[in-house]
C-alpha positions in Angstrom: 9.2 20.4 6.8 5.7 19.3 7.3 6.8 15.6 8.0 9.4 15.1 10.9 12.6 12.6 9.9 11.6 10.7 12.6 8.2 9.8 11.6 10.0 9.3 8.2 12.4 6.7 9.7 9.9 5.0 11.9 7.7 4.5 8.4 10.3 3.1 6.8 11.6 1.0 9.4 7.9 -0.3 10.0 8.0 -1.0 6.1 11.1 -3.5 7.0 14.0 -1.1 6.4 17.0 -1.9 9.1 19.0 1.1 8.3 18.3 4.3 6.3 20.8 6.6 4.8 20.5 10.2 5.6 20.0 10.9 1.6 17.2 8.2 1.6 15.3 9.9 4.2 15.6 13.4 2.9 14.6 12.5 -0.4 11.3 10.0 1.3 10.3 13.2 3.3 10.8 15.7 0.5 8.3 13.3 -1.9 5.8 12.2 1.0 5.6 16.5 1.7 5.0 16.6 -2.1 1.9 14.7 -2.1 0.5 15.4 0.9 0.6 19.0 0.2 -1.3 18.4 -3.0 -3.7 16.1 -1.6 -4.3 19.1 1.2 -4.5 21.4 -2.3 -7.1 19.6 -3.8 -8.8 18.8 -0.9 -9.6 22.7 0.0 -10.7 23.1 -3.5 -13.3 20.4 -3.9 -14.2 21.7 -0.3 -14.5 25.4 -2.0 -16.2 24.4 -4.9 -19.3 22.8 -3.1 -19.3 26.2 -1.3 -18.1 25.1 2.4 -15.8 26.2 4.7 -15.2 22.6 6.1 -12.9 20.0 4.5 -14.8 17.2 5.0 -13.3 13.4 4.5 -15.0 12.8 0.8 -13.3 16.0 0.0 -10.1 14.0 1.0 -10.8 10.7 -0.6 -11.7 12.4 -3.6 -8.1 14.0 -3.3 -6.5 10.5 -3.8 -8.1 9.1 -6.4 
């Protein structure tokens, strides 16, 4: 796992949750990681398409559109 459960719990609490079940925490963590990995993969593809080795901010921004 790339994103820790404690980080996910802090995010949910920051959004206003007072308590978070373990199953909700795990599911939220899985979904966040899927979104993040897809964006990372798209960012890398964009930088390779531009014939660069460095992923730039513009690549990341485009991957979220």
